[in-house]
C-alpha positions in Angstrom: 0.0 0.0 0.0 1.3 3.5 -0.8 2.5 5.6 2.0 1.0 9.0 2.6 2.3 12.1 4.5 0.4 13.3 7.5 -0.7 16.3 5.5 -1.9 14.2 2.6 -3.8 11.9 5.0 -5.4 14.9 6.7 -6.5 16.3 3.3 -7.8 12.9 2.4 -9.8 12.7 5.6 -11.3 16.1 5.0 -12.3 15.2 1.5 -13.7 11.9 2.5 -15.7 13.5 5.4 -17.1 16.1 3.0 -18.1 13.3 0.6 -19.7 11.3 3.4 -21.7 14.3 4.5 -23.1 14.7 1.0 -24.0 11.0 0.7 -24.9 9.8 4.2 -26.6 6.6 3.1 -23.6 5.4 1.2 -21.1 6.4 3.9 -20.1 2.8 5.0 -18.9 2.1 1.4 -16.7 5.1 1.1 -14.1 4.4 3.7 -10.9 4.3 1.6 -8.0 2.0 2.3 -5.8 4.9 3.4 -8.5 6.1 5.9 -8.7 2.6 7.3 -5.0 2.5 7.5 -4.9 5.7 9.4 -7.4 4.4 11.9 -5.3 1.3 12.4 -2.1 3.3 12.7 -3.7 5.6 15.2 -4.9 2.7 17.3 -1.3 1.3 17.2 0.3 4.6 18.1 -2.0 5.4 21.0 -3.3 2.1 22.5 -6.0 2.4 25.1 -4.8 1.8 28.7 -8.3 1.3 30.1 -11.2 -1.0 29.4 -14.1 0.5 27.4 -16.8 -2.1 27.7 -17.5 -1.2 31.3 -20.8 -0.4 33.1 -19.9 3.3 33.2 -19.5 3.4 29.4 -22.7 1.5 28.6 -25.5 2.9 26.6 -27.5 4.8 29.2 -30.8 3.6 27.7 -29.7 0.0 28.3 -29.1 0.9 32.0 -32.4 2.7 32.2 -34.4 -0.2 30.9 -36.0 -2.5 33.6 -37.6 -5.9 33.2 -39.2 -7.0 36.5 -40.4 -10.4 35.3 -36.7 -11.5 35.2 -35.5 -9.0 37.8 -34.4 -9.3 41.4 -36.7 -12.1 42.4 -35.9 -14.2 39.4 -32.2 -13.8 40.1 -32.8 -14.7 43.8 -34.8 -17.8 42.7 -31.9 -19.0 40.6 -29.5 -18.6 43.5 -31.9 -20.6 45.7 -32.2 -23.3 43.0 -28.4 -23.7 43.0 -28.6 -24.1 46.8 -31.2 -26.8 46.4 -28.8 -28.6 44.0 -25.9 -28.4 46.5 -25.1 -30.0 49.8 -26.7 -27.0 51.5 -30.2 -27.9 50.4 -31.1 -28.9 54.0 -30.8 -25.2 55.0 -33.9 -24.4 53.1 -37.5 -25.0 54.2 -38.6 -26.1 50.7 -37.5 -28.6 48.1 -38.1 -26.8 44.9 -38.6 -23.4 43.3 -42.0 -22.8 41.8 -41.7 -20.2 39.1 -45.0 -18.3 39.1 -43.2 -15.1 38.0 -43.5 -15.8 34.2 -46.0 -17.3 31.8 -43.9 -20.3 30.9 -46.4 -23.2 30.9 -44.1 -26.1 30.0 -41.6 -25.1 32.7 -44.3 -25.9 35.2 -45.2 -29.2 33.6 -47.7 -28.4 30.9 -47.5 -31.1 28.2 -46.9 -30.1 24.6 -49.5 -30.6 21.9 -48.8 -33.9 20.3 -49.5 -33.0 16.7 -47.2 -30.0 16.8 -44.4 -32.1 18.2 -45.0 -34.9 15.6 -44.8 -32.6 12.6 -41.8 -30.8 14.1 -40.0 -34.1 14.7 -40.7 -35.3 11.1 -39.3 -32.0 9.7 -36.2 -32.4 11.8 -35.4 -35.8 10.3 -36.8 -35.6 6.7 -35.6 -39.1 5.8 -38.8 -40.2 7.6 -40.8 -38.4 4.9 -39.3 -40.4 2.1 -41.9 -42.7 0.5 -39.6 -45.6 0.9 -39.7 -45.1 4.7 -43.5 -44.5 5.0 -44.3 -47.8 6.5 -41.7 -47.4 9.2 -42.9 -43.8 9.8 -46.5 -44.9 10.1 -45.5 -47.1 13.1 -44.6 -43.9 15.0 -46.7 -41.1 13.5 -50.3 -40.7 12.2 -50.7 -40.4 8.5 -52.0 -36.8 8.6 -48.9 -35.7 10.6 -46.7 -37.2 7.9 -48.7 -35.7 5.1 -48.6 -32.3 6.8 -44.9 -32.5 7.4 -44.3 -33.4 3.7 -46.4 -30.4 2.6 -44.5 -28.1 4.9 -41.1 -29.6 3.9 -41.8 -28.6 0.2 -42.7 -25.1 1.3 -39.7 -24.7 3.7 -36.9 -26.7 2.3 -34.3 -27.4 5.0 -35.0 -26.3 8.6 -31.4 -25.3 8.7 -31.6 -22.7 6.0 -32.6 -19.1 6.3 -36.2 -18.4 5.3 -37.6 -15.2 3.8 -37.0 -12.4 6.3 -40.7 -11.8 6.8 -41.3 -15.5 7.3 -42.0 -18.5 5.0 -44.6 -17.3 2.4 -46.8 -20.5 2.8 -47.0 -19.9 6.6 -47.9 -16.3 6.1 -50.7 -17.4 3.9 -51.9 -19.8 6.6 -51.9 -16.9 9.1 -53.8 -14.7 6.7 -56.5 -17.4 6.2 -56.7 -17.9 10.0 -57.2 -14.1 10.5 -59.9 -14.0 7.8 -61.8 -16.8 9.4 -61.4 -15.3 12.9 -62.3 -11.7 12.0 -64.5 -12.0 8.9 -62.4 -9.6 6.9 -59.5 -10.1 4.4 -55.9 -10.3 5.5 -52.9 -9.6 3.2 -50.0 -12.1 3.6 -47.7 -9.3 2.5 -48.7 -7.3 5.6 -47.9 -10.2 8.0 -44.5 -10.6 9.5 -43.5 -13.8 11.3 -41.3 -13.2 14.3 -39.4 -15.0 17.0 -42.2 -14.6 19.5 -44.4 -11.5 19.9 -41.8 -9.5 21.8 -39.4 -9.0 18.9 -42.4 -7.8 16.9 -43.2 -5.2 19.5 -39.6 -4.1 19.6 -39.5 -3.8 15.8 -42.5 -1.5 15.7 -41.2 0.7 18.5 -37.8 0.9 16.9 -39.4 2.2 13.7 -41.9 4.4 15.5 -39.7 6.3 18.0 -38.0 8.8 15.7 -36.7 11.1 18.5 -36.4 11.4 22.2 -39.8 13.2 22.6 -41.9 10.5 21.0 -44.3 9.1 23.5 -46.1 5.7 23.6 -49.1 5.2 25.8 -48.8 2.0 28.0 -51.4 0.6 30.4 -50.6 0.6 34.1 -50.2 -2.0 35.4 -48.1 -2.8 32.4 -46.1 -5.7 31.0 -42.5 -4.5 31.5 -41.6 -5.3 27.8 -43.1 -2.1 26.8 -41.4 0.4 29.1 -38.1 -1.5 28.7 -38.3 -1.4 24.9 -39.3 2.2 24.9 -36.3 3.0 27.1 -34.0 1.2 24.7 -35.3 3.3 21.8 -34.9 6.5 23.8 -38.6 7.2 23.8 -41.1 8.2 26.5 -43.5 5.8 28.1 -46.8 7.6 28.8 -48.8 5.8 31.5 -52.6 5.5 31.6 -54.2 3.6 34.5 -56.6 0.7 34.2 -59.7 0.7 36.5 -59.1 -1.9 39.2 -62.5 -1.3 40.7 -64.1 -2.0 37.3 -62.2 -5.3 36.9 -59.2 -3.6 35.3 -61.1 -2.3 32.4 -59.7 0.4 30.1 -61.4 3.8 30.1 -61.2 6.2 27.2 -61.4 9.2 29.5 -58.3 8.1 31.3 -56.4 7.7 28.1 -57.5 11.2 27.0 -56.2 12.6 30.3 -52.8 10.9 29.8 -52.6 12.2 26.2 -53.4 15.8 27.2 -51.0 15.7 30.2 -48.2 14.3 28.0 -48.7 16.7 25.1 -48.8 19.6 27.4 -45.4 18.5 28.7 -43.9 18.5 25.2 -44.3 14.8 24.5 -45.1 13.8 20.9 -47.6 11.0 21.6 -47.8 8.7 18.6 -49.0 5.3 19.7 -51.3 3.5 22.2 -50.5 0.0 23.5 -53.4 -2.2 24.6 -53.0 -5.7 26.0 -56.1 -7.8 25.6 -56.6 -10.1 27.4 -54.6 -8.2 30.0 -51.2 -8.9 31.4 -50.8 -8.8 34.4 -54.4 -8.0 35.1 -56.3 -10.8 33.3 -59.1 -8.5 32.1 -60.9 -8.9 28.7 -62.1 -5.7 27.0 -65.7 -5.2 26.0 -66.5 -4.5 22.4 -67.9 -1.1 23.4 -64.7 -0.1 25.2 -62.7 -1.3 22.2 -64.8 0.9 19.8 -64.3 3.9 22.1 -60.5 3.3 22.0 -60.5 3.0 18.2 -62.4 6.3 17.9 -60.0 7.9 20.2 -57.0 6.7 18.1 -58.7 8.1 15.0 -59.3 11.5 16.6 -55.9 11.8 18.2 -53.9 10.3 15.3 -52.5 7.4 17.2 -51.1 4.0 16.0 -52.9 1.3 17.9 -50.6 -1.5 19.0 -52.8 -4.5 20.0 -51.1 -7.2 22.1 -53.4 -10.2 21.6 -51.2 -13.1 22.6 -53.7 -14.4 25.2 -56.6 -14.5 22.8 -57.4 -18.2 23.4 -57.0 -17.8 27.2 -60.6 -16.5 27.6 -62.4 -18.3 30.4 -65.9 -16.8 30.4 -66.6 -16.3 26.6 -70.4 -16.0 27.1 -70.1 -13.3 29.8 -67.0 -11.6 28.5 -66.3 -12.5 24.8 -63.0 -11.7 23.2 -62.8 -9.7 20.0 -59.7 -8.8 18.0 -59.1 -5.2 17.4 -58.9 -6.0 13.6 -62.5 -7.3 13.7 -63.8 -4.4 15.7 -62.0 -1.8 13.6 -63.2 -3.3 10.3 -66.7 -3.7 11.6 -66.9 0.0 12.4 -66.7 0.9 8.7 -66.3 4.4 7.3 -63.2 6.6 7.6 -62.3 5.0 11.0 -61.9 1.6 9.4 -59.9 3.0 6.5 -57.7 5.3 8.5 -56.8 4.0 11.9 -53.3 2.4 11.8 -53.3 -0.9 13.6 -50.5 -3.4 14.4 -51.7 -6.6 16.2 -49.5 -9.3 17.7 -49.9 -13.0 18.4 -47.6 -15.8 19.7 -47.2 -19.5 20.2 -46.0 -19.0 23.7 -49.4 -18.6 25.3 -52.8 -20.1 25.0 -52.8 -23.9 25.2 -49.9 -24.1 22.8 -47.4 -22.8 25.4 -44.3 -23.2 23.2 -42.3 -20.4 24.8 -38.9 -21.7 24.0 -39.6 -22.3 20.3 -40.0 -18.5 19.8 -42.7 -18.1 17.2 -45.2 -15.3 16.6 -46.4 -12.8 14.1 -47.8 -9.3 13.6 -50.1 -7.8 11.0 -50.1 -4.2 9.9 -53.4 -2.6 8.8 -53.8 0.9 7.2 -50.0 1.4 7.3 -48.0 3.4 4.7 -46.5 0.9 2.2 -43.1 2.7 2.5 -43.3 2.0 6.3 -43.9 -1.6 5.6 -40.7 -1.6 3.4 -38.8 -0.2 6.3 -40.1 -2.8 8.6 -39.0 -5.4 6.1 -35.5 -3.8 6.2 -35.4 -4.1 10.0 -36.5 -7.8 9.7 -33.8 -8.4 7.1 -31.1 -7.2 9.5 -32.0 -10.2 11.7 -32.1 -12.4 8.6 -35.2 -14.5 9.6 -37.2 -15.8 12.5 -36.5 -19.2 14.0 -37.8 -21.7 11.4 -39.2 -24.2 13.9 -41.0 -21.4 15.6 -42.6 -20.6 12.2 -43.6 -24.2 11.9 -45.4 -24.0 15.3 -47.2 -20.8 14.1 -48.5 -22.8 11.2 -49.8 -25.6 13.5 -51.4 -23.0 15.8 -53.3 -21.2 13.0 -54.0 -24.4 11.0 -54.5 -27.3 13.4 -56.0 -30.7 12.6 -59.5 -30.4 11.4 -62.6 -32.5 12.4 -62.5 -35.8 10.6 -58.7 -36.0 10.4 -56.8 -38.8 12.2 -55.2 -36.5 14.7 -58.2 -34.3 15.4 -59.7 -36.2 18.4 -56.4 -36.2 20.3 -55.7 -32.6 19.5 -59.2 -31.5 20.6 -58.9 -33.6 23.8 -55.5 -32.0 24.7 -56.6 -28.5 24.0 -59.9 -28.9 25.8 -58.2 -30.5 28.8 -55.6 -27.7 29.1 -58.2 -25.0 28.7 -60.6 -26.4 31.4 -57.7 -27.1 33.7 -56.4 -23.5 33.4 -59.9 -22.1 34.1 -60.2 -24.3 37.2 -56.8 -23.3 38.5 -57.6 -19.6 37.9 -60.7 -19.8 39.9 -59.2 -21.9 42.7 -56.2 -19.6 43.2 -58.3 -16.5 43.1 -60.6 -17.9 45.7 -57.7 -18.8 48.0 -56.2 -15.3 47.6 -59.4 -13.7 48.5 -59.5 -15.6 51.8 -56.2 -14.1 52.9 -56.1 -11.1 55.3 -55.7 -7.8 53.5 -55.9 -9.3 50.0 -58.4 -8.5 47.2 -58.2 -10.3 43.9 -60.2 -9.8 40.7 -61.0 -13.0 38.8 -59.0 -13.7 35.7 -61.3 -13.4 32.7 -58.3 -14.2 30.5 -54.6 -14.7 30.3 -52.5 -16.7 32.8 -52.2 -14.4 35.8 -53.8 -13.0 38.9 -52.8 -9.6 40.2 -54.1 -9.3 43.8 -54.1 -6.1 45.7 -52.5 -6.4 49.1 -52.9 -4.0 52.0 -49.7 -4.5 54.0 -49.3 -3.7 57.8 -47.7 -0.4 58.5 -44.8 -2.1 60.2 -44.1 -4.1 57.1 -44.1 -0.9 55.0 -41.6 0.6 57.5 -39.4 -2.5 57.4 -39.4 -2.4 53.6 -38.3 1.2 53.7 -35.5 0.4 56.1 -34.4 -2.4 53.7 -34.5 -0.1 50.7 -37.2 -2.1 49.1 -40.7 -1.4 47.7 -43.2 -2.8 50.2 -44.6 -5.4 47.7 -41.1 -6.4 46.7 -40.3 -6.9 50.4 -43.3 -9.1 50.7 -42.6 -11.2 47.6 -38.9 -11.6 48.5 -39.9 -12.9 51.9 -42.4 -15.3 50.2 -39.7 -16.6 48.0 -37.2 -17.2 50.8 -39.8 -18.9 53.0 -41.6 -21.1 50.4 -39.7 -21.2 47.1 -42.6 -19.6 45.3 -41.4 -16.9 42.9 -43.8 -14.1 42.0 -43.4 -10.6 40.7 -44.1 -7.4 42.9 -46.7 -5.0 41.5 -44.1 -2.2 41.6 -42.4 -4.0 38.7 -45.5 -3.5 36.6 -46.1 0.0 38.0 -49.3 0.7 39.9 -51.3 3.6 41.4 -49.3 5.3 44.1 -50.1 4.0 47.5 -51.3 0.6 46.3 -49.4 -2.7 46.5 -49.9 -5.8 44.4 -48.1 -8.9 43.2 -48.5 -11.0 40.1 -48.7 -14.8 40.1 -49.4 -17.2 37.4 -51.8 -20.0 38.0 -49.7 -22.5 36.0 -48.6 -25.0 38.7 -50.0 -28.4 37.9 -53.5 -29.1 39.2 -52.3 -32.0 41.4 -49.8 -29.6 43.1 -52.1 -26.7 43.5 -53.3 -27.5 47.0 -49.8 -27.6 48.3 -48.9 -24.4 46.5 -51.9 -22.7 48.1 -51.1 -24.1 51.5 -47.6 -22.8 51.4 -48.7 -19.4 50.3 -51.4 -19.1 52.9 -49.1 -20.3 55.8 -46.5 -17.7 54.8 -49.0 -14.9 54.5 -50.4 -15.5 58.0 -47.0 -15.7 59.5 -45.9 -12.5 57.7 -49.0 -10.5 58.8 -48.6 -11.9 62.4 -44.9 -10.8 62.4 -45.7 -7.2 61.2 -49.1 -6.6 62.7 -49.2 -3.4 64.6 
């Protein structure tokens, strides 16, 4: 390589910088060899004498982000789990950790859906799909599972290959058909993005939406911490609106209007409204009338509606409190509202009766969104190459399960029905037990996988928490974990109205272990209140 004088290099840098400024999008391609050589030489001549990847030097938005579901209690639970696996296990008063802090059904013993695992297994070892091996395969798998896997194999190719960045086209077609059948309105496969679970989809939308540090996104309080964490990472502003606990955690349009006005008066550019339906952590299901009011509000205020609908099959009282998708309600309203309100809705294989959290599969659909924005979302998806292919397979099974009359239908229907009815019984049983505890009030779970009881703590407990530097509900839940091995999440991790305390618990422990779970919780609660009673 030719050698350059310092003056020549300086001139070259100035010229290159000017060129880069004129063509910013092409900048990464214009770094000349001499410029790269200069950077290398500078690094050699002046080596760093300190570490750079330190906590102090981290992106401040990373440090600001909090995710309570896997926060202090989850870390403490893992430490206790290690103790249980060591020769110090006898020092603890319990023999296992019960992770009620996260909606992770199979971690707590929920069995996977057979048909989904059969098709996945066949795709993992495609030699079983060879016609020459069909007789052998039929000894292990039903014919319709084999046929489904063969059809999917043709659409996918190898599971080990990258797929289309938006997801396998045939599976996006399946999702579109599912949504059309569910909602009664057309769905465009080219407006559907398959994702590695719903969370990356939410993060993608927020990443594209938050254009500067004054952009605000309305989030429900109590909220799922994904939203505030992702907003922090994008350097945006979370704008809280409170759900109505006295009204079974319903969403009030007037409260959302208050939050919008307050934020805009403070200089926040409010651009989106997040809604979780059924609710997490609250377990509420929105009425159609409330949904219509929210859609009208979005139309009037010019807001993108982000609908988190991952618990749509976890609806336990469908006759009393039916679930509707925001897509169905929006399109049913007709007129300018149906044509103009921008909507992104999310779904996942992690919840419902599928419960395949670790496979990481989900999707989002965009409605009434600028085609140029969709192209930018595609670009973001392309940066991550593609979602997990086995997760995409599970999405296809979720939206296109065995149909009545097929060989696998009876078993599939039995498994889904058993899980659904068991979840409903567990929700009712745990809620009833919580409502028998002193100082505890718990709304029933109309949907989702969680209960979010309100707890009125003794004043001495609140004072002890302050002395320990903890939020009072965190103090309570840490004590619960240390005494029983039951890991929950304090309400302060989800945010809550000032002066109130809550905790979130799943009702996912196996039904045959539920009595023991309730007994441990009840015993601890009584002892805690006796200890701190004034």
